[in-house]
DRENLUMMI-155947 format. One line per 4 residues: number of its first residue (from 1); for each residue x, y, z of C-alpha. Coordinates in Angstrom, 1 decimal. Example, Ala and Ser with C-alpha at 12.3 -4.5 7.8 and 13.67 -1.06 7.14 Angstrom:
1	12.3:-4.5:7.8  13.7:-1.1:7.1 .
//
This chain:
1	-20.8:1.6:9.1  -19.5:4.2:11.6  -15.9:5.0:11.2  -13.3:7.2:13.0 .
5	-10.3:8.7:11.0  -7.2:7.7:13.0  -4.8:10.5:12.1  -4.6:12.9:9.2 .
9	-0.7:12.3:9.0  -0.8:10.5:5.8  -1.4:12.2:2.4  -4.3:10.1:1.6 .
13	-6.2:10.6:4.7  -8.5:13.4:3.6  -9.2:11.3:0.3  -10.2:8.4:2.4 .
17	-12.5:10.5:4.5  -14.2:12.0:1.5  -14.7:8.3:0.1  -16.1:7.0:3.3 .
21	-18.5:10.1:3.5  -19.7:9.2:0.0  -20.3:5.7:0.6  -24.2:5.2:1.3 .
25	-23.7:2.7:3.9  -21.0:4.5:5.9  -20.7:7.6:8.2  -17.3:9.3:9.3 .
29	-18.2:9.9:13.2  -15.0:11.1:14.4  -11.5:12.1:14.1  -8.5:11.3:16.4 .
33	-4.9:12.4:16.1  -1.9:11.8:18.4  -0.5:15.2:17.6  -3.2:18.0:18.1 .
37	-0.9:20.5:17.1  1.5:19.2:14.4  1.7:22.1:11.9  2.3:25.8:12.6 .
41	0.5:25.6:16.0  -2.8:24.7:14.3  -5.0:22.2:15.9  -5.0:19.9:12.7 .
45	-7.1:17.0:14.4  -9.9:19.3:15.7  -9.9:21.7:12.6  -10.4:18.3:10.4 .
49	-13.1:17.0:12.5  -14.9:20.5:12.3  -14.4:20.2:8.5  -16.0:16.9:8.4 .
53	-18.8:17.7:10.7  -18.0:14.9:13.2  -16.6:14.5:16.8  -12.9:15.0:17.7 .
57	-11.4:12.4:20.3  -8.6:13.8:22.4  -7.9:10.4:23.5  -7.5:7.1:21.6 .
61	-8.8:5.2:24.4  -12.1:7.0:24.0  -12.4:5.8:20.4  -11.7:2.2:21.3 .
65	-14.2:2.4:24.3  -17.1:4.1:22.2  -19.8:1.4:21.3  -21.0:3.5:18.5 .
69	-17.6:3.3:16.6  -17.5:0.2:14.2  -14.1:0.8:12.6  -11.0:2.8:12.4 .
73	-9.2:4.1:9.0  -5.7:4.1:10.3  -3.6:7.0:8.5  -1.1:7.5:11.4 .
77	2.7:7.6:11.0  3.9:4.0:10.0  5.8:3.5:13.2  2.8:4.1:15.3 .
81	0.7:1.2:13.3  1.5:-1.7:15.6  0.3:-0.1:18.9  -2.8:1.5:17.1 .
85	-3.9:-1.5:15.2  -3.4:-4.1:17.8  -5.6:-2.1:20.5  -8.1:-1.4:17.9 .
89	-8.3:-5.3:17.2  -8.4:-6.0:20.9  -11.3:-3.3:21.3  -13.4:-5.3:18.7 .
93	-13.0:-2.4:15.9  -12.7:-3.2:12.2  -9.5:-1.9:10.9  -8.5:-0.2:7.5 .
97	-5.0:0.8:7.1  -2.7:2.6:5.0  0.3:0.7:3.8  2.8:-0.4:4.8 .
101	1.4:-2.4:7.7  4.5:-2.1:9.9  8.1:-1.3:9.6  9.6:-4.8:10.4 .
105	8.4:-8.3:9.8  8.2:-8.9:13.5  5.9:-6.0:14.1  3.7:-7.4:11.2 .
109	3.6:-10.7:12.8  2.4:-9.1:16.1  -0.4:-7.3:14.3  -1.4:-10.5:12.6 .
113	-1.7:-12.3:15.8  -4.1:-9.7:16.9  -6.1:-9.7:13.8  -6.5:-13.5:14.1 .
117	-7.2:-14.0:17.7  -10.0:-11.1:17.6  -11.3:-12.3:14.0  -10.9:-8.6:13.0 .
121	-12.3:-7.5:9.8  -8.9:-6.1:8.3  -8.1:-4.4:5.0  -5.0:-2.9:3.7 .
125	-4.9:-0.3:1.0  -3.8:-1.9:-2.3  -5.2:0.3:-4.7  -3.2:-0.9:-7.7 .
129	-4.7:-4.4:-7.4  -8.0:-2.8:-8.7  -6.2:-1.1:-11.9  -8.0:-2.5:-14.9 .
133	-4.6:-2.6:-16.9  -2.9:-4.5:-14.3  -5.9:-6.8:-13.9  -5.5:-7.7:-17.5 .
137	-1.8:-8.3:-17.4  -2.3:-10.7:-14.3  -5.2:-12.5:-16.0  -3.1:-13.1:-19.3 .
141	0.0:-14.4:-17.1  -2.3:-16.7:-15.2  -3.9:-18.1:-18.5  -0.5:-19.5:-19.4 .
145	-0.5:-17.6:-22.7  2.8:-16.2:-21.6  4.3:-19.5:-20.8  6.2:-19.9:-17.6 .
149	7.0:-16.5:-15.9  10.6:-15.5:-15.8  10.6:-11.7:-15.2  8.5:-8.8:-14.0 .
153	9.4:-5.0:-13.5  7.3:-2.5:-12.1  8.1:1.1:-12.1  6.1:3.7:-9.9 .
157	7.7:7.2:-9.5  6.7:10.9:-9.1  8.3:14.4:-8.5  7.3:14.9:-4.9 .
161	10.9:15.5:-3.8  12.1:17.7:-6.5  8.8:19.6:-6.9  8.5:20.0:-2.9 .
165	4.9:18.9:-2.8  5.6:16.1:-0.4  4.9:16.8:3.3  8.1:17.4:5.4 .
169	7.1:14.5:7.8  7.4:12.1:5.0  11.2:12.4:5.2  11.2:11.5:9.0 .
173	13.1:8.3:9.2  11.6:7.4:12.6  8.1:7.8:11.7  8.3:6.4:8.1 .
177	11.1:3.7:8.4  12.5:4.9:5.1  11.7:7.0:2.1  10.6:6.3:-1.4 .
181	10.8:2.4:-1.3  8.6:2.0:1.8  6.2:4.5:0.7  5.5:4.8:-3.0 .
185	7.6:1.7:-3.3  5.1:-0.5:-1.7  2.9:-0.5:-4.9  5.5:-2.3:-7.0 .
189	6.4:-4.5:-4.2  3.0:-5.9:-3.6  2.3:-5.9:-7.3  5.3:-8.1:-8.0 .
193	4.3:-10.4:-5.2  0.8:-10.7:-6.8  2.3:-11.4:-10.2  5.3:-13.6:-9.3 .
197	4.5:-14.9:-5.9  6.6:-14.6:-2.6  10.4:-13.8:-3.4  13.0:-15.5:-1.4 .
201	15.7:-12.8:-1.6  15.9:-9.0:-2.0  18.8:-6.9:-3.0  18.5:-3.1:-2.8 .
205	20.3:0.1:-4.3  19.0:3.3:-2.7  20.1:6.9:-3.4  19.2:10.5:-2.1 .
209	19.3:12.9:-5.0  18.0:15.8:-2.8  20.1:15.0:0.2  17.2:14.2:2.6 .
213	17.6:11.6:5.4  15.7:9.1:3.5  16.2:7.6:0.0  14.4:9.4:-2.9 .
217	15.6:7.1:-5.5  15.5:3.4:-5.1  15.6:0.0:-7.0  15.1:-3.6:-5.5 .
221	15.8:-6.9:-7.1  13.7:-9.7:-6.1  14.9:-13.4:-6.4  12.9:-16.4:-6.8 .
225	13.9:-20.1:-6.5  12.4:-20.7:-10.0  15.0:-18.4:-11.4  12.4:-15.8:-12.0 .
229	13.6:-12.1:-11.5  11.4:-9.3:-10.3  12.5:-5.6:-10.4  10.9:-2.7:-8.1 .
233	11.6:0.7:-9.1  10.5:3.9:-7.3  11.5:7.3:-6.5  10.4:11.0:-5.7 .
237	12.6:12.5:-8.3  11.2:11.9:-11.7  9.1:14.2:-14.0  6.5:13.1:-16.7 .
241	7.5:9.4:-16.0  4.5:7.0:-16.7  3.7:4.0:-14.6  5.5:0.8:-16.1 .
245	4.6:-2.9:-15.7  6.3:-5.5:-17.7  5.8:-9.3:-17.5  7.7:-11.8:-19.3 .
249	7.4:-15.4:-19.8  8.6:-18.4:-22.0  5.9:-17.9:-24.5  5.4:-14.1:-24.5 .
253	5.1:-10.9:-22.7  2.8:-8.1:-21.6  3.6:-4.5:-21.1  1.6:-2.0:-19.2 .
257	2.4:1.8:-19.8  0.4:4.4:-17.9  -3.1:2.9:-18.8  -2.2:1.4:-22.1 .
261	-1.7:-2.5:-22.4  0.0:-4.4:-25.1  1.3:-8.1:-25.3  3.0:-10.3:-27.8 .
265	3.1:-14.0:-27.6  2.9:-17.2:-29.9  -0.7:-16.5:-30.7  0.1:-13.1:-32.2 .
269	3.4:-14.5:-33.9  5.3:-12.5:-31.7  3.9:-9.3:-32.9  2.9:-6.7:-30.3 .
273	-1.1:-6.3:-30.1  -2.6:-3.2:-28.2  -5.5:-4.3:-25.8  -8.6:-2.4:-26.7 .
277	-11.0:-3.5:-24.0  -10.0:-3.8:-20.4  -11.8:-5.4:-17.3  -14.0:-3.1:-15.3 .
281	-12.3:-1.7:-12.2  -13.6:-3.5:-9.0  -14.3:-1.6:-5.9  -11.6:0.2:-4.2 .
285	-9.9:-1.6:-1.2  -11.7:1.0:1.2  -15.2:0.1:-0.2  -14.5:-3.5:0.1 .
289	-13.8:-2.9:3.7  -17.2:-1.1:4.2  -19.0:-3.7:2.0  -17.4:-6.6:3.8 .
293	-18.6:-5.1:7.2  -22.2:-4.3:6.0  -22.6:-7.7:4.3  -20.6:-9.8:6.7 .
297	-18.1:-11.1:4.3  -14.5:-11.8:4.3  -11.9:-9.1:3.5  -10.5:-8.8:0.0 .
301	-7.3:-7.4:0.8  -6.5:-8.9:4.1  -3.8:-9.5:6.8  -1.7:-12.2:5.1 .
305	-1.1:-9.9:1.9  -0.2:-7.0:4.4  2.3:-9.1:6.2  3.9:-10.2:3.1 .
309	4.6:-6.7:2.0  6.3:-5.9:5.5  8.3:-9.1:5.1  9.4:-7.9:1.7 .
313	10.2:-4.4:2.9  12.1:-5.6:5.9  14.4:-7.6:3.8  14.8:-4.5:1.3 .
317	15.8:-2.1:4.1  18.1:-4.9:5.7  19.7:-5.3:2.2  20.2:-1.6:2.0 .
321	22.0:-1.4:5.3  24.1:-4.5:4.8  24.9:-3.9:1.2  24.2:-7.6:0.6 .
325	21.3:-9.9:-0.7  19.1:-10.6:2.1  16.5:-13.5:2.6  12.9:-13.2:3.7 .
//
């Protein structure tokens, strides 16, 4: 599979390129970036292409018209996704994209339309769905051994804003559509949808500890018709705070803290048990994309999952601006 890296804007772009180069059935054949000079006068796109030993495309149209390009890995600013992805779909290219799919539900629906009409091989990066600890928690929840699920909480934070290692453009409201919630908070959001299903309402509380133009500390409450509640927590202002996922039901609960998993239910007489053996981690979303192309199989992390995340985020930011609970 021959892939062009579409922008180095996102912090994971170089990591994706490295992974693609290491896949035996894949080759990074080019780089395109809309801003050739977007940091200190350095031609970032050309420099990255030279580093990767591949072609630098000055124009995106040249990427799309190149018959030797099979797919694009989209790491561009989030507000550019609709235009970039729709064009790639219409040009017959496979698409891998960093999350989120789009800044609004309407834009996500437009991308979905392009994916469907072109039968595009589309994959979004939802790496937490390959986390062995979360896979165990989900399997336990689906087994019925926790009873009817009533609550889930996912907390995913880092110190990017207070330690000043996040790039400045991650605080650009126009490009990003928001701050911590739409970026790092995407992981708790799609994980909660994975565990509890599609929510009906979202209510947000966002704050800016460092005074930047976007939120760096955020919580959303997700409501369900069943009465279940989901809590999505994220932020760029926490130190030494582990990943947390808690799922509760009418018969028990399971907790993930970092890589450790424990649970208690009727079988354990409500005593907490630490899980010693976790399932093996499946292939990354990026590798499932390449494998699906090579083997002509369906995408694992496809367009409907991507659209659902954008719908939830759309409601989260509408709630932040309105100060009210918003429906999907």
